[in-house]
C-alpha positions in Angstrom: 7.1 18.6 -33.4 3.4 19.4 -32.5 2.0 16.0 -33.8 5.0 14.2 -30.9 3.8 17.2 -27.9 -0.2 15.8 -28.6 1.1 12.4 -28.8 3.4 12.7 -25.2 0.4 14.4 -23.9 -2.5 11.8 -24.7 -0.6 8.8 -23.6 0.8 11.0 -20.3 -3.3 11.9 -19.3 -4.5 7.8 -20.7 -1.2 6.9 -17.6 -2.7 8.9 -15.0 -6.4 7.7 -15.5 -5.3 3.8 -15.1 -2.9 4.6 -12.2 -5.8 5.8 -10.4 -8.0 3.3 -11.4 -5.5 0.5 -9.3 -5.4 2.7 -6.3 -5.9 -0.5 -4.0 -8.8 0.3 -1.5 -7.9 0.3 2.0 -7.8 -2.8 4.0 -10.8 -3.8 5.6 -11.0 -3.7 9.3 -13.5 -6.8 11.1 -16.5 -5.1 12.8 -18.4 -7.0 15.2 -22.3 -6.0 14.0 -23.6 -3.3 16.3 -27.1 -3.6 18.0 -30.1 -2.4 15.8 -30.5 0.4 18.2 -26.9 1.9 17.5 -27.2 1.3 13.8 -28.1 4.2 11.6 -30.8 4.8 9.8 -30.7 4.7 5.9 -30.3 7.9 4.3 -33.6 9.9 3.5 -33.8 10.4 -0.1 -33.3 14.0 -1.2 -35.9 16.2 -2.5 -35.3 18.6 -5.3 -37.6 21.2 -4.0 -38.4 23.7 -6.7 -40.6 26.7 -5.9 -44.0 27.0 -7.1 -44.3 29.2 -9.9 -45.5 32.7 -9.1 -48.6 33.4 -10.2 -49.9 35.3 -12.9 -52.7 37.7 -12.8 -55.3 37.5 -15.0 -55.5 40.4 -17.5 -57.8 42.2 -16.1 -58.4 45.7 -14.0 -59.4 46.3 -11.1 -60.9 49.3 -9.6 -60.2 49.9 -6.0 -62.1 53.4 -4.2 -60.5 54.1 -0.5 -63.3 56.5 1.2 -61.9 58.2 4.3 -64.7 60.1 6.7 -63.2 62.1 8.8 -65.9 63.4 11.6 -65.7 65.6 15.0 -69.1 65.8 16.8 -70.4 69.1 16.2 -68.8 69.7 12.6 -69.5 68.2 8.9 -67.8 64.8 7.9 -65.3 65.8 5.4 -64.9 62.9 2.9 -62.1 62.3 0.7 -62.1 59.4 -2.2 -58.8 58.0 -3.9 -58.9 56.0 -6.3 -56.4 53.6 -7.9 -56.7 51.4 -10.9 -54.6 48.0 -11.5 -54.5 45.2 -12.9 -54.8 41.5 -10.8 -52.1 40.9 -8.8 -50.2 44.1 -9.3 -49.6 46.9 -6.9 -50.8 50.3 -7.2 -50.3 53.7 -5.2 -51.1 57.5 -4.6 -49.0 59.6 -3.2 -50.3 63.3 -2.2 -49.0 65.8 0.3 -50.7 69.7 1.3 -48.2 71.9 2.6 -49.8 74.1 5.2 -48.0 77.5 6.1 -48.2 76.9 9.9 -48.1 73.1 10.4 -46.2 71.9 7.4 -46.7 69.0 5.0 -49.6 66.7 5.3 -49.9 63.6 3.5 -52.5 61.5 2.3 -51.0 57.9 0.8 -52.9 55.2 -0.2 -51.1 51.8 -2.1 -53.5 48.5 -3.0 -53.0 45.1 -4.5 -56.0 43.6 -5.4 -56.1 39.9 -6.3 -59.1 38.0 -8.0 -60.2 34.7 -6.4 -62.9 31.8 -6.8 -66.3 33.1 -6.7 -66.1 36.6 -8.4 -64.5 37.8 -4.9 -61.0 40.4 -4.8 -58.8 40.1 -2.2 -57.2 43.6 -1.4 -54.2 44.4 0.3 -54.8 48.1 1.4 -52.2 50.2 3.2 -52.8 54.0 4.2 -51.5 56.9 5.7 -53.3 59.5 6.7 -52.4 62.7 8.5 -54.9 65.5 8.7 -54.1 68.9 11.2 -56.9 69.8 13.9 -57.2 73.1 12.8 -59.1 71.5 9.7 -61.4 69.5 11.4 -62.4 72.4 13.7 -60.7 71.3 16.7 -58.8 73.8 17.0 -60.1 74.9 20.8 -58.3 73.0 23.4 -59.4 70.0 25.5 -59.1 70.3 29.3 -55.6 68.4 30.5 -54.5 67.6 26.9 -54.2 71.3 25.3 -54.5 71.9 21.7 -55.3 69.5 18.8 -52.3 69.9 16.2 -52.3 67.1 14.0 -54.0 63.3 14.0 -51.9 60.5 12.1 -53.4 56.9 11.0 -51.7 54.5 9.7 -53.6 51.0 8.6 -52.5 48.3 6.9 -55.2 45.6 5.8 -56.5 42.8 3.9 -60.2 42.4 3.2 -62.3 40.1 1.0 -64.4 42.1 -1.4 -67.2 41.0 -3.5 -66.9 43.4 -7.1 -68.2 46.4 -6.7 -69.4 46.3 -3.1 -68.2 48.9 -0.5 -67.6 47.7 3.0 -66.5 49.6 5.9 -62.6 48.2 6.7 -61.7 50.4 9.5 -62.8 52.9 12.0 -60.2 54.9 14.3 -61.0 57.0 17.5 -59.0 59.4 18.5 -57.2 58.4 21.6 -58.0 61.9 23.5 -61.5 63.6 21.7 -64.3 62.2 20.1 -63.1 63.0 16.4 -63.5 59.1 14.6 -62.5 58.2 11.0 -64.0 55.4 9.2 -61.8 53.8 5.9 -64.4 52.5 3.7 -63.1 50.1 0.8 -64.9 49.5 -2.6 -63.1 47.2 -5.7 -64.7 47.0 -9.1 -63.8 44.8 -11.9 -63.2 46.7 -14.9 -64.1 44.1 -18.3 
């Protein structure tokens, strides 16, 4: 019984294939030639687009030092250095938060992404969030017309080319009202 069903199925499939192969073509109509301007251009050949392979970083670590110098006239400069070690082409970040009783959380966040490029140079992407209460810098006094400074917030998003081991000032921010100045210095060092 199974053999008959199998033979019948094969015959049925062969018959369907021959019927489909013999389907008559649609009758062709006579066409008048179109002017060259109306004729369609031949279709451009399709080209398969393959994404470029992701660049693999070299098996080398890079130390990125971000130094923040915060100064207000008449006070000593406050310096903070955050160091991150990460691989070539990899991300690294530090999250730091202090909590003050009168003003709450004060974050210092740094994200870095170093990438080794030609001539021994290093492309570094740096994202920085730096908040500092005014009372820490000695700015508890009031600014005429503005009141007392409670907090300064700085957000930096930078992409720089650095030489190995050399420090560069990449940003200088100024308080919009007072004379406070914050300088960001970045140094990248290849660790062998």
